[in-house]
Backbone bond lengths (Angstrom), bond angles and torsions (degrees), N, CA, C in turn:
res aa  C-N    CA-C-N  psi(-1)  N-CA   C-N-CA  omega(-1)  CA-C   N-CA-C  phi
1 X - - - 1.459 - - 1.521 109.40 -
2 X 1.329 117.45 123.10 1.461 121.90 -178.72 1.524 108.84 -88.29
3 X 1.320 116.37 117.05 1.466 121.33 -176.68 1.517 107.28 -125.73
4 X 1.330 116.42 86.21 1.455 121.50 -179.13 1.524 109.69 -87.89
5 X 1.314 116.50 128.24 1.459 120.30 176.52 1.515 108.54 -160.03
6 X 1.329 116.23 124.05 1.453 121.13 177.53 1.515 108.76 -91.04
7 X 1.317 117.19 119.95 1.462 121.37 -177.37 1.522 110.33 -66.31
8 X 1.312 115.87 126.52 1.461 122.10 -177.94 1.526 110.26 -83.52
9 X 1.348 116.44 138.53 1.468 122.40 175.92 1.534 111.34 51.33
10 X 1.314 116.12 41.78 1.470 121.37 -173.32 1.529 112.30 -59.00
11 X 1.324 117.38 -55.74 1.463 119.90 -176.91 1.522 111.50 -63.95
12 X 1.329 116.15 -37.15 1.459 120.01 179.21 1.533 111.46 -65.20
13 X 1.332 116.23 -36.73 1.469 120.17 177.57 1.528 111.25 -67.43
14 X 1.334 115.90 -44.43 1.462 120.02 -179.45 1.525 110.69 -62.85
15 X 1.318 116.08 -41.24 1.464 119.57 177.39 1.528 110.38 -66.91
16 X 1.328 116.35 -40.14 1.460 120.52 -179.93 1.509 113.58 -64.18
17 X 1.328 117.43 -34.92 1.464 120.94 178.96 1.528 112.33 -70.20
18 X 1.351 116.01 -20.83 1.467 120.31 178.59 1.533 109.99 53.66
19 X 1.338 115.87 56.31 1.462 122.73 -168.32 1.527 112.52 -68.28
20 X 1.330 114.66 131.59 1.461 122.29 171.14 1.524 108.40 -104.11
21 X 1.329 118.50 141.24 1.471 120.03 -178.15 1.528 113.69 -59.76
22 X 1.335 116.76 -25.24 1.474 119.65 -178.94 1.532 111.88 -104.41
23 X 1.310 117.94 12.00 1.458 121.16 -176.38 1.518 113.60 -82.59
24 X 1.333 114.58 170.48 1.466 122.25 177.87 1.526 107.48 -115.79
25 X 1.350 116.58 127.02 1.461 120.96 -173.65 1.531 110.90 -132.33
26 X 1.331 113.92 155.54 1.465 121.65 177.90 1.516 109.05 -126.11
27 X 1.333 115.87 127.58 1.460 121.50 166.80 1.526 104.79 -103.26
28 X 1.317 116.80 106.35 1.462 120.63 -173.74 1.512 114.62 -77.96
29 X 1.336 116.79 -13.41 1.469 121.94 -176.86 1.524 108.35 -137.76
30 X 1.303 116.99 76.21 1.462 122.72 -168.08 1.519 113.72 -64.13
31 X 1.342 117.50 -44.03 1.466 120.30 -179.53 1.517 111.09 55.98
32 X 1.325 116.60 -126.53 1.460 121.67 179.78 1.511 113.94 -82.42
33 X 1.320 117.93 9.52 1.473 124.68 174.99 1.527 113.48 71.80
34 X 1.327 117.94 17.52 1.460 119.97 179.64 1.512 112.83 -61.60
35 X 1.327 117.43 -52.19 1.454 120.72 177.04 1.537 110.72 -67.07
36 X 1.331 115.96 -44.04 1.473 119.99 -178.14 1.523 112.16 -57.78
37 X 1.306 116.43 -43.58 1.464 120.95 -177.73 1.535 110.58 -62.45
38 X 1.321 116.84 -41.24 1.464 120.16 -179.72 1.524 111.70 -70.82
39 X 1.319 117.17 -33.70 1.473 120.18 174.83 1.520 109.19 -65.78
40 X 1.347 116.27 -47.59 1.471 121.03 -177.74 1.523 111.96 -59.64
41 X 1.335 117.46 -36.70 1.465 121.62 179.51 1.521 111.84 -59.88
42 X 1.312 116.83 -26.79 1.456 122.12 -174.51 1.518 113.72 -94.04
43 X 1.337 116.85 1.76 1.461 121.41 -178.77 1.525 111.09 -102.53
44 X 1.319 115.45 144.93 1.467 121.67 173.92 1.526 108.59 -114.45
45 X 1.318 116.16 -74.89 1.474 120.12 176.87 1.525 111.16 -96.15
46 X 1.325 116.68 2.97 1.461 120.61 -179.12 1.520 112.72 -78.15
47 X 1.346 115.51 -173.79 1.457 121.21 -174.71 1.528 109.67 -142.93
48 X 1.331 115.95 141.42 1.454 121.97 177.64 1.523 109.43 -124.93
49 X 1.336 115.62 129.03 1.468 121.91 174.67 1.526 107.88 -112.33
50 X 1.330 115.90 116.84 1.457 121.66 -175.16 1.527 109.75 -109.00
51 X 1.344 116.01 115.58 1.461 122.87 -176.31 1.525 110.98 -99.96
52 X 1.319 116.40 145.34 1.460 121.90 165.66 1.518 108.25 -164.02
53 X 1.329 115.73 142.61 1.467 118.83 178.05 1.518 112.95 -92.50
54 X 1.338 116.50 -7.86 1.459 121.59 -179.49 1.531 109.17 -87.15
55 X 1.341 118.28 115.96 1.465 119.70 -179.33 1.518 113.42 -60.85
56 X 1.345 117.60 -30.33 1.468 120.25 177.38 1.530 110.02 -65.66
57 X 1.316 116.85 -41.59 1.464 120.68 178.47 1.519 110.87 -64.18
58 X 1.313 116.93 -41.60 1.468 120.76 179.35 1.524 110.37 -62.11
59 X 1.329 117.16 -41.54 1.467 120.79 -179.76 1.526 111.16 -62.54
60 X 1.332 116.51 -43.80 1.457 120.39 -179.86 1.523 111.15 -69.90
61 X 1.320 116.51 -44.39 1.463 120.69 -178.81 1.523 111.65 -62.90
62 X 1.328 117.07 -32.96 1.458 119.79 179.84 1.525 110.98 -62.85
63 X 1.346 116.99 -33.53 1.467 120.96 176.53 1.521 110.98 -75.05
64 X 1.316 116.34 -43.78 1.461 120.47 -174.40 1.528 113.41 -74.45
65 X 1.318 117.28 -20.83 1.465 120.60 179.35 1.526 112.27 -106.36
66 X 1.329 116.80 4.81 1.471 120.91 -175.61 1.521 112.59 -58.91
67 X 1.330 117.54 -31.67 1.466 120.12 -177.36 1.527 113.07 -81.36
68 X 1.327 116.70 -0.91 1.466 119.95 -178.45 1.523 109.88 -113.02
69 X 1.326 117.89 96.05 1.466 120.94 -178.21 1.521 113.79 -64.28
70 X 1.337 116.89 -14.76 1.459 120.49 179.46 1.524 112.19 -76.16
71 X 1.341 117.55 -10.06 1.468 120.29 -173.50 1.521 111.60 -102.32
72 X 1.334 114.94 148.38 1.462 121.59 175.78 1.530 108.15 -137.57
73 X 1.323 116.09 130.90 1.456 121.22 178.97 1.520 110.79 -89.17
74 X 1.317 115.32 140.74 1.462 121.33 179.30 1.523 107.89 -127.77
75 X 1.334 116.44 113.38 1.471 120.70 -179.91 1.522 108.17 -83.83
76 X 1.325 115.46 86.80 1.459 121.16 -177.43 1.523 109.43 -164.34
77 X 1.320 115.60 160.17 1.458 121.94 174.49 1.530 108.94 -70.35
78 X 1.328 117.43 137.45 1.464 119.95 -178.58 1.524 112.58 -61.81
79 X 1.332 117.60 -18.61 1.467 120.09 179.47 1.525 111.95 -65.62
80 X 1.344 117.12 -15.60 1.472 121.19 179.48 1.522 111.75 -105.44
81 X 1.332 117.29 19.27 1.468 118.89 -172.34 1.514 113.42 -61.52
82 X 1.328 118.69 -33.29 1.462 119.63 -179.56 1.529 111.08 -61.92
83 X 1.339 116.03 -44.82 1.466 120.21 -179.96 1.522 111.20 -69.34
84 X 1.329 117.29 -41.69 1.463 120.45 -179.41 1.524 111.45 -66.11
85 X 1.315 117.23 -39.39 1.465 119.97 177.67 1.519 110.80 -67.55
86 X 1.330 116.60 -39.58 1.468 120.29 179.19 1.526 110.91 -60.38
87 X 1.350 117.56 -36.35 1.468 121.25 177.05 1.528 111.04 -60.07
88 X 1.318 115.53 -26.69 1.465 121.67 -176.96 1.531 111.54 -100.39
89 X 1.319 115.94 11.74 1.457 120.56 176.96 1.516 114.12 75.80
90 X 1.338 117.04 20.45 1.465 121.08 -178.70 1.524 109.12 -109.73
91 X 1.323 116.39 122.19 1.462 121.10 -179.55 1.516 113.17 -110.12
92 X 1.331 116.51 -22.43 1.457 120.61 179.64 1.524 110.69 -138.64
93 X 1.343 114.94 145.22 1.464 120.56 177.42 1.528 108.59 -131.75
94 X 1.324 115.46 164.17 1.468 120.82 -175.90 1.526 113.01 -97.53
95 X 1.299 117.14 -10.06 1.458 119.25 178.92 1.514 111.79 -172.51
96 X 1.337 115.24 145.56 1.465 121.86 177.24 1.521 108.15 -131.06
97 X 1.330 116.05 131.83 1.462 122.48 176.51 1.523 109.27 -114.35
98 X 1.328 116.10 132.24 1.463 122.35 173.93 1.519 108.44 -126.95
99 X 1.318 116.18 115.77 1.465 123.10 176.56 1.526 105.52 -108.33
100 X 1.322 116.59 95.32 1.462 121.48 -165.98 1.523 113.34 -79.12
101 X 1.324 114.22 172.49 1.456 120.20 175.46 1.509 113.76 91.29
102 X 1.326 114.75 -164.47 1.459 122.33 -176.42 1.527 108.96 -98.44
103 X 1.327 116.67 144.71 1.464 120.41 -177.46 1.525 110.92 -83.92
104 X 1.325 115.72 160.99 1.464 120.60 176.71 1.520 110.68 -60.30
105 X 1.324 116.80 -38.05 1.467 120.62 179.12 1.526 110.50 -60.90
106 X 1.325 116.42 -45.43 1.458 119.70 179.96 1.526 110.99 -63.67
107 X 1.319 117.01 -40.96 1.465 120.98 179.26 1.525 112.00 -66.43
108 X 1.325 115.99 -40.64 1.462 120.46 -172.16 1.523 113.76 -85.20
109 X 1.334 117.73 -11.54 1.463 121.46 179.41 1.522 108.14 -93.58
110 X 1.333 116.27 104.20 1.468 121.29 -171.07 1.522 112.54 -56.24
111 X 1.345 116.70 -38.77 1.464 119.31 -175.58 1.523 113.96 -69.96
112 X 1.348 116.73 -11.27 1.471 118.84 175.20 1.532 111.16 -80.37
113 X 1.326 117.08 -16.86 1.459 121.01 171.24 1.505 116.04 70.67
114 X 1.330 117.97 30.15 1.462 121.32 179.52 1.529 112.64 -92.65
115 X 1.305 117.68 -27.91 1.458 121.29 -165.25 1.523 113.27 -106.24
116 X 1.321 115.65 137.36 1.455 122.12 173.75 1.530 110.97 -80.52
117 X 1.341 117.44 -7.48 1.461 121.58 179.62 1.523 112.53 -89.51
118 X 1.336 116.66 -22.66 1.467 121.60 -178.88 1.521 108.88 -119.39
119 X 1.307 117.76 124.58 1.460 120.17 -178.89 1.523 110.78 -75.24
120 X 1.315 115.70 130.35 1.458 121.22 178.85 1.513 109.69 -166.19
121 X 1.323 115.71 174.99 1.462 120.46 177.78 1.534 108.66 -61.36
122 X 1.307 116.86 135.27 1.459 123.16 -177.87 1.531 109.20 -72.84
123 X 1.332 117.43 102.30 1.457 121.17 -173.98 1.529 111.66 -124.60
124 X 1.338 116.98 -75.66 1.474 124.74 174.85 1.530 114.63 72.18
125 X 1.313 120.14 10.93 1.467 120.80 -179.73 1.526 110.05 -84.75
126 X 1.310 116.91 118.12 1.458 120.58 178.13 1.522 111.40 -65.89
127 X 1.321 116.48 -35.25 1.460 120.57 -177.99 1.526 112.37 -88.91
128 X 1.339 116.84 -5.78 1.471 123.25 -176.34 1.524 111.59 61.54
129 X 1.331 116.63 24.43 1.465 121.68 177.50 1.523 108.63 -145.30
130 X 1.336 116.12 161.93 1.451 120.67 179.14 1.522 112.74 86.82
131 X 1.323 115.89 -164.96 1.456 122.85 -177.62 1.523 110.92 -65.29
132 X 1.326 116.84 129.94 1.467 121.40 179.55 1.522 110.44 -96.27
133 X 1.333 115.56 165.71 1.458 120.58 175.81 1.527 110.64 -62.40
134 X 1.315 116.69 -36.37 1.469 120.96 178.81 1.526 110.39 -59.88
135 X 1.340 116.72 -44.84 1.467 120.12 178.56 1.522 111.12 -66.28
136 X 1.330 116.12 -38.24 1.463 120.33 -178.42 1.525 111.20 -63.74
137 X 1.339 117.43 -51.16 1.468 119.21 -174.92 1.529 111.81 -71.48
138 X 1.327 117.95 -20.77 1.463 119.94 -178.96 1.523 113.91 -95.31
139 X 1.337 118.43 -6.04 1.472 119.72 -176.98 1.523 113.97 -128.32
140 X 1.317 118.89 -27.21 1.467 119.44 -176.35 1.527 110.47 -70.33
141 X 1.343 117.70 142.67 1.467 119.90 176.41 1.523 111.29 -65.98
142 X 1.317 116.15 158.44 1.463 121.22 -176.90 1.517 112.13 -56.97
143 X 1.340 117.23 -38.65 1.466 120.50 -177.85 1.525 111.24 -63.16
144 X 1.338 116.92 -39.63 1.466 120.24 -179.31 1.521 111.14 -73.30
145 X 1.324 116.95 -39.85 1.465 119.47 175.84 1.530 110.47 -61.86
146 X 1.325 116.60 -41.21 1.468 120.35 179.07 1.524 110.71 -62.56
147 X 1.325 116.93 -41.99 1.465 120.32 178.81 1.524 111.37 -62.36
148 X 1.320 116.84 -44.22 1.469 121.56 179.86 1.531 110.35 -61.32
149 X 1.322 116.51 -48.22 1.466 120.56 -177.18 1.530 110.93 -66.38
150 X 1.325 116.24 -36.61 1.472 120.87 177.94 1.525 111.70 -70.10
151 X 1.338 116.27 -50.67 1.470 120.22 -171.92 1.521 113.06 -77.51
152 X 1.323 117.57 -38.45 1.462 120.64 -174.53 1.538 112.96 -97.66
153 X 1.335 116.40 -18.91 1.452 119.12 179.55 1.520 113.08 -109.58
154 X 1.328 115.63 -13.24 1.465 121.18 -176.66 1.537 110.23 50.68
155 X 1.348 113.35 43.15 1.465 122.45 -177.89 1.527 109.09 -97.45
156 X 1.331 117.11 122.95 1.468 119.41 -175.18 1.528 113.19 -76.19
157 X 1.331 117.75 -16.80 1.465 119.81 178.12 1.536 110.77 -98.85
158 X 1.310 115.57 31.48 1.472 121.54 -173.55 1.524 113.17 -59.28
159 X 1.334 116.90 -40.90 1.464 118.49 -175.42 1.523 111.10 -70.04
160 X 1.310 116.45 -42.14 1.465 120.33 178.97 1.523 111.03 -62.75
161 X 1.323 116.60 -40.74 1.469 120.90 179.72 1.525 110.49 -64.78
162 X 1.332 116.64 -47.40 1.469 120.59 -179.29 1.528 111.12 -62.25
163 X 1.316 116.43 -42.72 1.470 121.11 -179.89 1.532 110.69 -61.86
164 X 1.331 116.29 -41.97 1.465 119.54 -178.56 1.527 112.58 -73.99
165 X 1.330 117.19 -29.03 1.471 119.98 173.31 1.524 109.62 -61.10
166 X 1.326 115.76 -48.34 1.471 120.26 -178.80 1.530 110.37 -64.71
167 X 1.317 117.06 -40.75 1.465 120.80 179.75 1.536 110.81 -63.06
168 X 1.332 116.61 -42.53 1.461 120.03 -177.75 1.521 111.96 -70.03
169 X 1.337 117.43 -39.07 1.476 119.07 -177.43 1.526 112.08 -69.60
170 X 1.337 117.25 -18.34 1.460 119.84 174.72 1.523 110.83 -73.28
171 X 1.332 116.75 -22.68 1.471 121.97 176.71 1.519 110.18 -84.60
172 X 1.352 115.15 -48.83 1.461 120.99 175.54 1.521 108.60 -158.73
173 X 1.346 117.73 151.55 1.467 119.97 -179.24 1.521 111.47 -60.37
174 X 1.318 115.97 148.12 1.464 122.25 176.41 1.522 106.66 -91.39
175 X 1.337 115.74 108.94 1.457 120.89 -170.46 1.526 113.93 -107.50
176 X 1.317 118.11 -26.38 1.467 120.31 -170.32 1.524 112.36 -124.31
177 X 1.328 114.41 162.74 1.458 120.74 177.78 1.526 110.99 -64.86
178 X 1.322 116.27 -35.44 1.470 118.88 179.56 1.520 111.10 -65.22
179 X 1.329 116.96 -42.54 1.464 120.29 177.85 1.525 110.78 -58.18
180 X 1.326 116.26 -47.08 1.467 119.65 -178.93 1.522 110.67 -64.11
181 X 1.320 116.83 -42.96 1.458 120.32 -179.59 1.527 111.22 -61.56
182 X 1.327 117.03 -40.50 1.468 120.64 179.34 1.526 110.93 -64.99
183 X 1.333 116.98 -38.09 1.473 120.59 177.68 1.524 110.22 -64.93
184 X 1.333 115.85 -44.93 1.470 120.35 -179.99 1.523 109.98 -59.84
185 X 1.316 116.54 -49.67 1.464 120.53 -177.13 1.530 111.88 -62.86
186 X 1.330 116.57 -38.98 1.469 119.79 -179.02 1.527 112.25 -72.91
187 X 1.325 117.28 -12.61 1.467 121.92 -179.49 1.521 112.49 -89.05
188 X 1.328 116.50 -1.65 1.462 121.55 -175.94 1.525 110.86 -109.86
189 X 1.322 117.35 153.64 1.465 119.33 172.61 1.523 110.78 -66.80
190 X 1.305 116.86 162.26 1.471 121.99 -174.81 1.524 112.16 -56.32
191 X 1.317 117.47 -39.69 1.462 120.74 -178.54 1.523 110.81 -61.18
192 X 1.328 117.23 -43.16 1.468 121.26 -179.65 1.517 110.82 -67.81
193 X 1.336 117.30 -34.81 1.465 120.47 179.92 1.526 111.74 -66.39
194 X 1.314 116.75 -23.37 1.455 119.78 179.66 1.524 112.56 -80.59
195 X 1.331 116.76 -10.07 1.456 120.00 176.33 1.528 109.76 -68.25
196 X 1.328 115.39 156.17 1.461 119.60 177.31 1.530 109.53 -67.62
197 X 1.327 116.73 129.58 1.459 123.43 176.01 1.531 113.41 52.81
198 X 1.328 118.97 62.77 1.468 120.39 -179.30 1.527 114.24 -63.17
199 X 1.335 117.54 -18.64 1.475 120.71 179.62 1.528 113.07 -84.88
200 X 1.312 117.10 -10.12 1.463 121.27 -170.51 1.523 112.91 -55.44
201 X 1.311 118.05 -46.62 1.469 121.03 -174.57 1.526 111.79 -67.74
202 X 1.332 116.98 -39.47 1.468 119.65 -179.94 1.526 110.76 -69.17
203 X 1.319 117.46 -42.30 1.468 120.09 178.30 1.529 110.26 -63.90
204 X 1.326 117.40 -40.51 1.465 120.36 176.33 1.521 110.50 -59.50
205 X 1.323 116.79 -45.10 1.460 121.05 -177.13 1.524 112.08 -61.82
206 X 1.328 116.40 -46.52 1.463 120.17 -178.23 1.526 110.18 -67.14
207 X 1.338 117.17 -39.57 1.466 120.63 177.28 1.524 111.29 -61.14
208 X 1.315 117.28 -44.05 1.465 121.11 179.38 1.522 110.48 -61.78
209 X 1.346 116.22 -42.89 1.461 119.76 -179.49 1.521 111.85 -67.20
210 X 1.328 116.78 -44.18 1.467 120.87 -179.34 1.527 110.99 -58.90
211 X 1.316 116.46 -41.73 1.468 120.74 -175.39 1.525 114.23 -96.56
212 X 1.340 116.35 2.14 1.470 121.60 -179.53 1.526 110.66 49.82
213 X 1.329 114.92 45.66 1.464 120.73 -170.57 1.528 113.57 -64.97
214 X 1.318 117.83 -40.44 1.458 119.32 -175.43 1.529 111.42 -72.30
215 X 1.329 117.04 -37.24 1.470 119.96 174.83 1.524 110.21 -64.67
216 X 1.338 116.10 -42.30 1.464 119.94 178.59 1.520 110.89 -62.55
217 X 1.328 116.71 -38.60 1.459 120.06 179.92 1.520 111.24 -66.08
218 X 1.319 117.30 -47.89 1.468 120.15 -179.91 1.523 111.19 -58.75
219 X 1.335 116.47 -46.46 1.466 120.52 178.69 1.516 111.02 -67.19
220 X 1.332 116.36 -39.18 1.453 120.58 -178.44 1.512 112.98 -65.17
221 X 1.324 117.77 -38.61 1.464 120.68 177.89 1.525 110.79 -63.26
222 X 1.317 116.24 -44.47 1.472 120.51 178.69 1.524 110.61 -60.50
223 X 1.316 116.35 -47.03 1.462 120.47 -176.71 1.526 111.56 -70.31
224 X 1.323 116.83 -37.45 1.467 120.21 177.45 1.523 110.23 -62.64
225 X 1.316 116.37 -45.18 1.467 119.83 -179.07 1.525 111.01 -64.97
226 X 1.342 115.89 -34.86 1.475 119.53 -177.74 1.524 112.25 -66.55
227 X 1.338 117.77 -27.07 1.470 119.85 -178.78 1.522 112.95 -95.63
228 X 1.333 117.53 -5.82 1.461 119.83 178.75 1.529 111.07 -70.15
229 X 1.309 116.60 137.88 1.458 121.33 172.95 1.521 109.38 -80.47
230 X 1.320 117.20 168.02 1.461 121.00 176.08 1.532 109.11 -59.83
231 X 1.324 116.09 128.92 1.463 120.26 -175.82 1.507 113.63 87.74
232 X 1.343 117.53 -5.60 1.464 121.54 179.19 1.514 111.47 -71.22
233 X 1.319 116.02 154.02 1.466 121.88 -175.38 1.531 111.35 -114.97
234 X 1.343 114.66 137.80 1.463 122.34 171.51 1.520 107.14 -109.32
235 X 1.334 116.74 114.81 1.469 123.59 -173.49 1.526 107.85 -115.87
236 X 1.341 116.70 118.89 1.468 120.24 -172.87 1.522 110.67 -130.52
237 X 1.347 115.46 128.82 1.463 121.81 172.90 1.525 108.19 -105.38
238 X 1.328 116.38 125.28 1.461 121.66 175.83 1.523 109.49 -111.70
239 X 1.351 115.26 160.79 1.462 120.05 -177.58 1.526 113.94 -129.20
240 X 1.330 118.17 -4.68 1.461 119.08 173.35 1.525 109.09 -149.50
241 X 1.321 115.22 166.96 1.464 121.22 -169.30 1.525 113.39 -63.13
242 X 1.332 117.93 -33.36 1.463 120.07 -178.60 1.523 110.84 -65.23
243 X 1.338 116.03 -46.69 1.471 120.17 176.46 1.524 110.66 -60.96
244 X 1.321 115.27 -48.65 1.463 119.49 -173.96 1.518 111.12 -63.00
245 X 1.328 116.89 -37.06 1.466 120.27 178.68 1.525 111.22 -62.83
246 X 1.334 116.72 -41.97 1.463 120.26 179.08 1.523 110.80 -63.35
247 X 1.331 116.63 -45.34 1.469 120.74 -179.45 1.523 110.60 -65.46
248 X 1.317 117.24 -44.51 1.463 121.63 -179.64 1.521 111.18 -61.16
249 X 1.333 116.78 -43.71 1.469 120.57 179.91 1.523 111.44 -68.37
250 X 1.327 117.15 -38.87 1.467 120.07 177.05 1.524 110.51 -62.10
251 X 1.325 116.62 -47.13 1.461 120.58 179.87 1.530 111.06 -60.11
252 X 1.325 116.45 -41.77 1.462 120.37 179.60 1.530 110.65 -62.78
253 X 1.325 116.45 -40.47 1.470 120.22 179.00 1.520 110.96 -63.77
254 X 1.332 117.45 -40.67 1.457 120.72 -179.89 1.535 112.12 -68.69
255 X 1.323 116.69 -25.39 1.467 121.25 -177.91 1.532 112.63 -94.70
256 X 1.325 115.90 -2.96 1.463 119.46 -174.15 1.529 111.41 -76.73
257 X 1.322 115.15 140.33 1.461 120.96 176.11 1.512 110.91 -95.39
258 X 1.321 116.22 -125.38 1.467 122.18 -176.35 1.526 111.51 -57.18
259 X 1.342 115.43 133.71 1.464 120.89 178.06 1.529 111.38 -116.65
260 X 1.335 116.65 17.03 1.464 120.26 176.94 1.529 110.29 -66.61
261 X 1.330 118.17 152.22 1.469 119.89 173.59 1.523 110.83 -55.84
262 X 1.320 118.37 144.80 1.467 121.40 -174.51 1.523 114.52 -61.64
263 X 1.348 117.60 -21.19 1.461 119.13 -179.06 1.533 113.07 -86.77
264 X 1.371 117.75 -0.40 1.467 119.75 176.51 1.530 108.90 -71.74
265 X 1.313 118.30 133.25 1.472 119.94 -178.61 1.525 113.12 -69.76
266 X 1.337 116.82 -31.77 1.459 121.17 178.02 1.524 109.09 -136.61
267 X 1.322 114.82 160.09 1.473 119.78 178.74 1.524 110.42 -76.22
268 X 1.328 115.84 128.77 1.466 120.62 176.40 1.529 111.18 -119.27
269 X 1.350 116.68 -5.51 1.470 118.92 -176.52 1.518 112.08 -82.68
270 X 1.339 116.26 -23.93 1.469 121.96 -177.99 1.526 113.32 58.08
271 X 1.316 115.98 22.48 1.464 119.15 177.66 1.526 109.62 -78.08
272 X 1.294 116.75 130.48 1.457 122.18 -179.33 1.525 109.46 -123.98
273 X 1.322 117.79 149.97 1.470 119.45 176.98 1.528 111.16 -57.15
274 X 1.309 115.67 139.10 1.467 121.60 -179.90 1.525 112.00 -100.09
275 X 1.342 115.47 -9.03 1.468 119.49 -175.69 1.523 108.87 -160.44
276 X 1.339 114.11 172.55 1.470 120.14 174.14 1.521 108.96 -131.62
277 X 1.319 115.68 151.71 1.455 121.05 175.14 1.520 109.28 -79.15
278 X 1.308 117.10 123.91 1.468 120.87 175.56 1.526 109.31 -73.37
279 X 1.331 116.51 -39.72 1.470 121.46 175.04 1.522 107.93 -124.85
280 X 1.326 117.05 119.31 1.460 120.74 -176.88 1.518 111.49 -69.67
281 X 1.310 116.92 -33.10 1.457 121.51 174.49 1.525 108.59 -109.76
282 X 1.337 117.55 149.25 1.468 118.55 -179.39 1.518 111.75 -62.73
283 X 1.335 115.92 145.24 1.459 122.13 174.99 1.524 107.96 -84.46
284 X 1.336 115.71 130.56 1.460 121.00 -177.70 1.524 110.51 -110.51
285 X 1.334 117.80 158.45 1.469 120.14 177.80 1.526 111.35 -60.83
286 X 1.321 115.69 147.00 1.454 121.21 176.86 1.531 109.84 -73.19
287 X 1.324 115.50 165.76 1.467 120.07 176.33 1.531 110.62 -59.43
288 X 1.318 115.71 -36.92 1.472 120.46 179.76 1.525 110.74 -64.40
289 X 1.335 116.70 -44.05 1.462 119.71 179.34 1.522 111.14 -66.90
290 X 1.318 117.15 -40.61 1.461 120.33 178.93 1.528 111.33 -59.92
291 X 1.338 115.94 -38.40 1.463 119.91 178.97 1.519 111.53 -69.21
292 X 1.315 116.80 -31.40 1.463 122.57 -176.64 1.528 112.35 -85.11
293 X 1.328 116.80 -33.80 1.466 121.03 -173.29 1.524 109.56 -138.37
294 X 1.329 116.31 98.71 1.459 120.54 -175.27 1.532 111.99 -65.01
295 X 1.334 117.51 -23.63 1.463 119.68 -178.76 1.528 113.48 -77.42
296 X 1.324 116.09 -0.48 1.465 119.75 175.70 1.524 112.13 -89.13
297 X 1.331 117.27 -1.18 1.465 121.73 -170.97 1.517 114.20 -55.15
298 X 1.304 117.69 -41.79 1.465 120.30 -175.16 1.526 113.16 -97.98
299 X 1.322 118.00 8.10 1.474 121.19 -175.56 1.522 112.34 -71.15
300 X 1.323 114.79 139.80 1.465 122.63 173.53 1.526 108.61 -134.57
301 X 1.315 116.11 133.52 1.461 121.54 -177.80 1.525 109.76 -112.65
302 X 1.322 116.36 126.25 1.468 122.27 177.02 1.524 108.88 -123.75
303 X 1.325 116.10 138.91 1.466 121.69 -175.26 1.525 109.35 -128.28
304 X 1.330 115.68 129.39 1.460 123.71 -179.12 1.523 108.97 -122.35
305 X 1.339 116.78 135.15 1.471 120.70 176.96 1.522 109.89 -115.41
306 X 1.319 115.61 127.22 1.468 120.93 -177.19 1.526 110.60 -79.23
307 X 1.329 115.59 138.43 1.470 119.67 176.18 1.520 110.91 -75.49
């Protein structure tokens, strides 16, 4: 199985994790094992737990990490890492990495149905199980499709797209990525159709809904932070504004001190910061990386250290 994926912000992530050879680390989104492999290389008596819900990713990672006895693959969503680690007798770790979004392999494999650039069956399931994009677009009411496209894709033509999806499926089921892309494009005015990748926002929205990505992220951040030891690092790469907003707000909450009303003369809440920001502004790809890997363009890296 060919699983090509260039790890984004690789050196910055490794530096952000502040890896100790005897430490315990989690890669919550293993993918092609690019980050995991580099973490494993730096461990001696330490341990690496690499999570992914995509069975294809697990199969590839098992080959690429086979030479590293310090690593263990976990076929599960990273949002359940606290429970999965507890099953393995692990209660605290020294660092967690989350490289969010869809992998290059998933995008480039037409039969996975993620990409509007490659025609394939409309699927988009990262876990290859559960509700598919095909089922969603052919059964959800127009109002719910419009909400998904508006909220998760930030697409201003959401209502027109949802209405035309419902109209088209009454003629024949929407089975492929090309069919959906053509509906999206035909739902926009000519000026919008001339923009680069006019289907991008709608495909992103449906993918997020199918995989419940934002709920998984919110739960995953809480659970990741709960298993971090004092001084442990939470390193997160985001690729769109919805993800980044959740991570930014979570980090701010963990760093917040007193939450008493401003008119209180003294603090009575006793709330203290639980973490500090390692980088106050997100770390962005270098010009060199952008030239080498166009899919790193929207990446933002945020690093949190637990007190």
